[in-house]
N, C-alpha and C positions, 0 to 999 in steps of 0.2 A: 057342546064339547068335553072331551072325558077329561081325565085326571091326568092323562098320558098326552094331553095336548101342550106340543113344545113351550106357551105360551104359561099355561098353569104351570107346568115343571118350572120357566125361567123362575116365578113369581115364586117360588116355594125355594129358592137356590138364593132368593133377592132377600127372605125372611131368614134363612138360615145364616146369611151372610151379616147383614143389616141387625135383627134384632138379637139372634142368639150367638153373634159375635165370634162363628166359626171361618178361620179360613178358605176362601174360596174353592181352592184345590180339594181341601178337606169334603167341603161342602156337595162338588163333582164326584168325586169318587164315592161318597156314601149315600146316595140316593136314589133309592130303591127301584124306581122306573124308568132314571136316564140310562142306564145299561142296556136292556130290555125294549129299549124305543130304534124304529129304523134308522139308518145314519144320517138320513136328511134333518129328521126331526131332532135329532142329539145333537145334532150341529147348530140348528136354528137354535135352541134352547141353550146352549152355552154359549152362541153372540148375542142374543136378548140380554142376557142377563151383566156378559162381561160389557156390555154396550153400555148398559144404564149405572155401572159400576166405576167406570171410566169417564164417564161425564155427570156424575152424580149432581155436584155443586149446580152446575150449567142449566139440569134437568130442573132441579128446585125453583131455582130462578124462572124459569119458565112457567112454571104449573102454580107458583105462589099466587101472583096477582090476579090467575082465575076462581083464589077459594076464596069464600064469604069468609070465613075466619081458619087459622090453622087447624089442620088436623091433631088431636089430641088423644092421649090415650089410647087405647084397642085399637080406635080409627086409624091410627098413627101407620097402622099395616097397610091399609089399603094406598096410601102413598105410594107403594110401591109398582100397583098396578097401573095408575096413572104413570111413573117414572116409565113405564112401560111401552105404555101407550103413545105418550111423547118422546120416546126415544126409537121405537118404528116410523112415526111420521115425518120428523125432524132428522135424523141420522143412518135409516135404513130405507128411506125413500119407499116405504109405504101409502097406497094411496088411502085416501080421508074414509072412504066408507069402511072398506078393512079395517084399520085402526078401531074405529069405534065399534062397529060389532064384535071384532076376537076378543077386543078386552073386557068388554061385557058379557062377555061368554064363561073369560076366563075368571070371571068374578064371581059367577054361576057356580061354575067347576071346583075353584076352594075356597068354597065354603063367606063366601063374602057379597050375598046374594041381597044384603040388606043397604049395600052401598051402589047398585045397578044405575041407578037414578044419578049419584051424584056424580059418578064414572063417567055416562052418557055426556052429563049435562059440560063437564069440565073439557071433556076431550073434541066434542062437537066444537064447542068454544075458542079449544085452541086449535082445531083444524079447518077453521073458517078466518083464522085474524092471521093478518102476516105479523110475523117473528121478527123481529129487531134480535139480529144476530149478537151472539156478547163479543164485546168490544175487543177482550183479551182472551178467546177460550183457553187456552192450556195453560196462563196460570191460573185464570178461576178457577180450575179442576183440581188447582193444587194446594194443600193444606198451608195456609202460611209459615207452620213451625217448619215442613218439607222445604217451601220456594229458600226463605231465608237461610238454611243447612245448605242448600243447594249455591247460591248465590255467595255466601261467603266464601265454599268450601273451591268454589270454579269459576265465579264470577256467574253477572247477571247473561251474557249471551249466550254461552253453558249451559246457565240453568234453562234459559228458556228453550235450549235444544233438547235438553230432556226431556221438559213437559210437552215440547209439540210431540214427542215419538211417542211421551204415554197416548196419546190420545189416538192413536193405531195399535190397530190387531200387530200383534208381535209377531215375527217370521219363526219358523219353525226350526229348530237348531235339532239335529240328528248326531247321535255315534256310533258307528260303527264298529263289528268285531273286527271287520278284516277287510281290504281291497276296497278304501276309498272313493277311488277312483272309480272303481264300474259302479258303484253303488250310486254316486253322484249323477251319472249316465239314466240310472235305471229310475233313478226318486224325482228326475229332473230338478238334481238339488244343487246347488252354487258349493263346490269344494272351497274351505275357507284355507288358509296359514296353517291355522292351526291342525289342521286333520279332520274337524266337522264338516261335516253339510249342513244348510242351509237353504229349507222351501221358503217361499211365499204361504202366509196363512190361509187358511182354509182349507174342506173336502176332509172326509171321512178320512183319519190315520187308518185305521183296522184295515182299509181295503188297498193300501200300499203296497207296492210288489215286497215280499220279505218280512215283512210283520208276523203274520203265522209262523213264518220260520224263526224267526226268533235272530233275524240277520242283524238288527239294528233296535237303539232305542231312542228316546226322546230326552235330551239333555239340551242345556244352552251352553253356549258353547264356550262362555268366561267359566262355566261350571264343571268341564272337562279339563278344563287347565292343571289342577293343582296333579291330580296324577300324572298327566301325561309331562310334568316337572320333575314328579316322585320318580318316576321311572321304574316301576316296582320290577322284583326280579319272581323267576317261577320259585313255586316252594316258599317264599319270603312269607313270615306272619305279619300282616296291618290289621289295626282297630280303626273302624269305619265309625267315627262316633257321630251321633246323628242322623242316622243314614239313609230316612226316608225321604224321598220314593226310591232309592236306590242307584241313580245315576253312577257314580264314584264304585259301591260297592261291584258294578256291574265289568263296570273299566277297570279295575283290580284282578275282578277273579277270570276275567277272558285274559289278562297276561298271564293268569297262571298262578296267582299270589295266592293262600291261605288267608280265608276275608274272615273277617267276626265282625258282623255289623251290628250296633247299639243302636236303640232309639227309645225313647222316654214312652210312645205313642203305642199301644196295642195295635192298632186301628191302621197306623200310617206304616208299621212293622208289614202289615197284611198285602200293605203296598208292593212294600221288599219281596217278599217270598212270592206274590205273582207277577212280578216284573221277572226275576231271576228263573221260575218255571217256564214263561213264555221264549225267555234267550235259552235255554238247558246251561243255565251255568249253574254254581254252590257258592253256597256261606254260609256260616255258621252265625244264625241269628240269637240277639239278648234283647229284650225289653227290660229298659231299665233308666234309673237317672244316672246320669254322667258326673252330674257335678256332685252326686253322695258317692262314688267310685263304683265301679261294679267289679264283683264279689270274683275269683277265678274260676270258680267254678260253676258261676254264671255264664262266664264266656266259653268253657270247654263242653257246655251243652249246644248240641249241634243238630241243626237239621239242612240235611242234604236235600236238594230242592227239587232237584230230576232225575229219576230213575235211571236214563240213559249215562248218565254220566255219576251214579251213586256208587264210593266205592267203600268197599266190606268197614264195616263199623265193630268198633270194638269194646269188649267190655264197658269202657270208660265214658262215654258218649252212648248219647241216646236223643231222639227225637222229639222237639218240639209238639204240641198239640196241634193239628192244624195248618 
């Protein structure tokens, strides 16, 4: 098994999120091999990692009785391989022999060969024994502090509905630049009352009609509401704070606004640049800490992101590198 195998990549994503404390979206965006993988493998790697993160307490409760003692120190990283194996068997209906063999192979390719025997023994036991389902998996997979916050704010019944929704792969919400009715048909999506489109989860986003043409972008339907309510006018100057990954910036630019996108993260700002390039939209980008103010001269630094729509530059503006 190579280092570009989906299970090896999923393991690396889990290490990045759970041990290096990086947001899942950042881990996905920055993984060096993920973008070059075939669409099916890329989707599987993401599904595996997301399933583990979504069911983490439940998976750990299944694995703990199968260990002679808790994994400590550097060995804790191996827990992620056990989680991946358990998630495949319990939640993704992968056959037992495939769970064991592919997870052991992932241990080899990810530099954890010293633990191949442990992984083999634990997963063989897991796949051969009867697993008792959790009494309340929805609540079990929500941190106590978060559950209390939901219950206090919305009541126990609504809190449970939210927790149950978190166990499912979220739908894919899309914002289109124009003609949402036609794109709803082309993308086999539901047209929401707010104007966003909603598709069922799954599949390769890049293979959908209109992706390469920049006709639409991924954006949560709720996240699209502020710009819709603002109803920007062409030529209006608007600063989009905490702009990455760029959904609102794209909405504003598509409406003809003069947009200043500001974000504290250089890496996340690159997402804004890449997304705007695909969409053939322009915006000025500034990497800055908004909490400490954004100097006027920094907001005036321009990066027109697509030559097809690039206006003439004045001597007062210059292009950001990259």
